[in-house]
C-alpha positions in Angstrom: -9.7 11.4 21.9 -13.0 10.8 20.0 -14.4 8.8 22.9 -13.8 11.6 25.3 -15.3 14.1 22.9 -18.4 12.0 22.6 -18.9 12.1 26.4 -18.3 15.8 26.6 -20.5 16.6 23.6 -23.6 17.0 25.9 -22.1 20.2 27.3 -22.4 19.1 30.9 -19.6 18.9 33.5 -17.8 15.6 33.9 -15.3 15.0 36.7 -11.9 13.6 35.8 -12.6 10.6 38.0 -15.9 9.8 36.2 -14.2 10.3 32.8 -11.5 7.8 33.8 -14.1 5.3 34.8 -16.2 5.6 31.7 -13.1 5.3 29.5 -11.3 2.8 31.7 -8.2 4.8 31.7 -6.1 6.6 34.4 -6.5 10.3 35.4 -3.2 11.0 33.7 -4.5 9.5 30.4 -7.6 11.6 30.8 -5.4 14.7 31.2 -3.5 13.9 28.0 -6.8 13.6 26.1 -8.0 16.8 27.6 -4.9 18.6 26.3 -5.5 17.2 22.8 -9.1 18.6 22.9 -7.7 22.0 24.0 -5.4 21.9 21.0 -8.4 21.6 18.7 -9.5 25.1 19.8 -12.8 23.9 21.3 -14.3 26.0 24.2 -13.3 23.6 26.9 -13.9 24.7 30.5 -12.3 23.3 33.6 -13.9 24.1 36.9 -12.7 22.9 40.3 -15.1 20.6 42.0 -17.1 20.1 38.7 -14.6 18.8 36.2 -14.6 19.5 32.5 -17.2 20.5 29.9 -17.4 21.9 26.3 -19.3 25.1 26.6 -22.5 24.8 24.5 -21.8 21.1 23.7 -21.0 19.6 20.4 -23.2 18.5 17.5 -21.0 15.6 16.4 -21.5 13.9 13.0 -23.2 10.5 13.3 -23.3 8.0 10.4 -26.5 6.3 11.5 -28.3 9.7 11.8 -27.2 10.8 8.4 -28.2 7.5 6.8 -31.6 7.6 8.5 -32.5 10.9 6.8 -31.5 9.8 3.2 -34.1 8.4 0.9 -33.9 4.8 -0.4 -33.2 6.1 -3.9 -30.3 8.3 -2.8 -29.1 5.6 -0.4 -28.8 3.1 -3.3 -26.3 5.4 -5.0 -24.1 5.7 -1.8 -21.4 3.1 -1.8 -19.6 4.3 1.3 -20.0 7.0 3.9 -16.9 7.7 6.0 -16.7 10.1 8.9 -13.3 11.2 10.0 -12.4 13.2 13.2 -9.6 15.2 11.6 -8.1 15.1 8.1 -5.8 17.3 6.1 -8.5 17.8 3.5 -11.6 15.8 2.6 -10.9 16.4 -1.1 -7.4 15.1 -0.8 -8.6 12.1 1.1 -11.3 11.3 -1.5 -8.9 12.0 -4.4 -6.4 9.5 -3.0 -9.2 6.9 -2.9 -10.3 7.7 -6.4 -6.8 7.4 -7.8 -6.5 3.8 -6.8 -10.1 2.5 -7.3 -13.4 3.1 -8.9 -15.1 5.0 -6.0 -18.3 6.3 -7.6 -20.6 7.1 -4.7 -17.9 7.4 -2.1 -18.5 10.2 0.5 -16.2 11.4 3.2 -17.0 14.0 5.9 -14.8 15.3 8.6 -15.2 17.1 11.9 -12.2 19.3 11.1 -9.6 19.9 8.3 -6.1 20.9 9.0 -5.4 22.0 5.4 -8.8 22.7 4.0 -8.7 24.1 0.5 -10.9 26.5 -1.5 -10.7 27.6 -5.1 -7.6 29.4 -6.4 -5.4 27.6 -3.8 -6.9 29.5 -0.9 -7.3 28.0 2.5 -10.7 26.9 3.8 -10.8 27.5 7.6 -12.2 24.3 9.1 -12.4 24.3 12.9 -13.6 21.2 14.8 -17.3 20.3 15.0 -18.6 23.6 13.7 -19.4 23.3 10.0 -19.9 20.9 7.1 -16.8 19.6 5.3 -17.8 17.0 2.7 -16.3 15.4 -0.4 -18.1 13.1 -2.9 -16.6 11.0 -5.7 -18.6 10.4 -8.9 -17.5 8.7 -12.2 -18.2 9.9 -15.7 -17.5 7.7 -18.7 -17.4 10.5 -21.3 -14.6 12.5 -19.9 -14.7 16.2 -19.0 -17.2 17.0 -21.8 -19.8 15.3 -19.6 -19.2 17.6 -16.7 -19.6 21.0 -18.3 -21.4 23.3 -15.9 -21.2 20.7 -13.1 -19.9 23.1 -10.5 -22.9 25.4 -11.0 -25.3 22.5 -10.9 -23.7 21.3 -7.7 -24.3 24.7 -6.2 -28.0 24.4 -7.2 -28.2 21.0 -5.5 -26.5 22.3 -2.3 -29.0 25.2 -2.3 -31.9 22.8 -2.6 -30.5 20.8 0.4 -30.2 24.0 2.5 -33.6 25.2 1.5 -35.2 21.9 2.6 -33.8 22.6 6.0 -35.5 26.0 6.2 -32.8 28.3 4.8 -34.3 31.1 2.7 -32.9 33.9 0.5 -29.5 32.2 -0.1 -28.1 33.3 -3.4 -25.6 31.8 -5.9 -22.4 33.6 -6.9 -20.7 32.5 -10.1 -19.0 30.1 -10.4 -19.9 28.1 -7.2 -20.3 30.1 -4.1 -23.4 30.4 -1.8 -24.0 33.7 -0.2 -26.5 35.3 2.2 -26.9 39.1 2.3 -23.6 39.5 0.4 -21.7 37.3 2.9 -20.3 33.9 2.0 -22.0 30.9 3.5 -20.5 28.1 1.5 -18.3 27.1 -1.4 -17.6 24.2 -3.8 -14.4 22.8 -5.2 -14.3 20.3 -8.1 -11.2 18.2 -9.0 -10.9 15.5 -11.7 -8.8 12.4 -11.8 -8.5 9.9 -14.7 -8.8 10.2 -18.4 -10.0 13.6 -19.6 -11.4 12.1 -22.8 -12.6 8.8 -21.2 -13.6 7.5 -17.8 -12.8 10.0 -15.1 -13.8 10.6 -11.5 -14.8 14.0 -10.1 -14.2 14.9 -6.5 -16.8 17.3 -5.4 -15.9 19.2 -2.2 -18.5 21.2 -0.3 -17.9 23.5 2.6 -20.8 25.1 4.5 -20.5 27.6 7.5 -22.9 26.3 10.1 -21.6 27.5 13.4 -18.2 29.1 12.6 -16.9 30.8 15.8 -16.4 34.6 15.3 -12.8 34.3 16.5 -11.8 32.8 13.2 -12.7 36.0 11.3 -9.1 37.2 11.4 -8.2 34.2 9.1 -10.9 34.8 6.5 -10.3 37.4 3.8 -13.9 38.2 2.9 -17.3 38.8 4.6 -18.9 35.5 5.8 -21.8 34.3 7.9 -23.3 31.2 9.4 -26.4 29.3 8.1 -27.5 28.1 11.6 -29.6 31.2 12.1 -31.6 30.5 8.9 -32.4 26.8 9.6 -35.6 25.4 11.0 -35.6 24.6 14.7 -34.0 21.2 15.5 -32.0 20.9 12.3 -28.7 19.3 13.3 -25.5 19.1 11.4 -26.4 15.5 10.6 -29.8 16.4 9.1 -28.2 19.2 7.1 -25.5 16.8 5.9 -28.1 14.2 4.8 -30.1 16.9 3.0 -27.1 18.1 1.0 -25.9 14.5 0.3 -29.4 13.5 -0.9 -29.6 16.4 -3.4 -26.0 15.8 -4.6 -26.6 12.1 -5.3 -29.9 12.7 -7.1 -28.2 15.4 -9.2 -25.3 13.1 -10.2 -27.6 10.2 -10.9 -29.1 12.1 -13.9 -26.4 14.6 -14.8 -24.9 12.5 -17.7 -28.3 12.5 -19.5 -29.7 15.9 -18.4 -26.5 18.0 -18.4 -26.3 21.6 -17.1 -29.2 22.8 -19.3 -31.6 21.2 -16.8 -30.2 23.5 -14.1 -29.6 26.7 -16.0 -33.0 28.3 -15.2 -32.6 27.3 -11.5 -29.2 29.0 -11.4 -30.5 32.2 -13.1 -33.4 32.4 -10.6 -30.9 32.5 -7.7 -28.0 34.3 -9.4 -26.8 37.1 -7.2 -24.7 38.8 -9.9 -27.0 39.0 -12.9 -27.7 42.6 -13.9 -24.8 43.9 -11.9 -21.4 45.4 -12.7 -18.6 43.0 -11.6 -14.8 42.7 -11.7 -13.3 39.4 -12.8 -9.8 38.6 -11.4 -7.8 36.2 -13.5 -4.3 34.9 -13.2 -2.7 37.6 -15.4 -5.3 40.3 -15.7 -8.8 41.6 -14.6 -11.8 42.9 -16.5 -14.9 44.9 -15.5 -18.2 44.2 -17.1 -22.0 43.9 -16.8 -23.4 40.4 -16.1 -25.9 39.3 -18.8 -26.3 35.7 -17.5 -24.7 32.3 -18.1 -24.6 30.2 -21.3 -25.6 26.5 -21.7 -22.3 25.2 -20.4 -22.2 27.5 -17.3 -20.0 30.1 -18.7 -20.4 33.7 -17.4 -21.8 36.1 -20.1 -20.3 39.5 -19.5 -20.6 42.7 -21.5 -17.2 44.3 -21.6 -16.9 47.8 -23.2 -20.0 47.1 -25.4 -18.9 43.6 -26.4 -20.3 40.4 -25.1 -17.7 37.8 -23.9 -18.1 34.4 -22.2 -15.8 33.5 -19.3 -15.5 29.9 -18.0 -14.6 28.9 -14.4 -11.2 27.8 -13.2 -8.9 30.3 -11.7 -11.3 33.2 -11.9 -12.7 35.3 -9.0 -15.8 37.5 -9.3 -16.4 40.6 -7.2 -19.2 43.0 -7.4 -18.2 46.6 -8.2 -19.1 49.1 -5.5 
């Protein structure tokens, strides 16, 4: 199917006969592949006398283009870059790799996820060829103490990558969302495998809405938007992916020594919630308070009924009070 998608990605009509010749398969085999593409939900058009096309074309991920836009320093930290057509979840795929080997510097991207996951067990809607679904594995020798505040630092790194591609006025929402004009544009999911007090590997999952079709709104439980309208002209998914990968690798290279304190001010400069009343939803209860900032480990400093409390990430959701 991937070979047919590559041909159709230019958005032009291709007759069934021409497709069969290019792929060296029968018309019946072409038809089977066409049906598989339809099942992906792509805007496939069939027109008598013209053939088939994907309306608007597809900006497919290409390893060589991503590599070409990563600096030598970042490239030296990248041990493997794998691009999958469809996967249940890039985080699950990367986690499976990390559980059986030292995979520090392993990155996997996918065109689509069938069981994409966000924080708090929520689904991450992941249609084919539209957005960025990325997971990166990185090792830490000092256990979970070394990764305090990492999810917030990762959000800062992703923001840097998006800004390099022209996106402006994107804000950060504790603990690890990226938003634009109060609408979600991306999110981050961290998972850990290994020894919590010794060598462990962190799977960093990043999802960015680039060209999410409007028809998927019915499956998303909060306001969202796409980043494509904010990017410089000519910025492809591959360039965006390389920019985000570059910033993530450079962050991770130095995180053990620098820690979150090196990124705290950057977070505060882009924090969308500071100075606002918010409601925190936790597993068993909720609290309303005034956001005073974040502490040195990335915990949220909240004034609740006149008393200052610090809340750490995990299964907590933050919503601004109306």
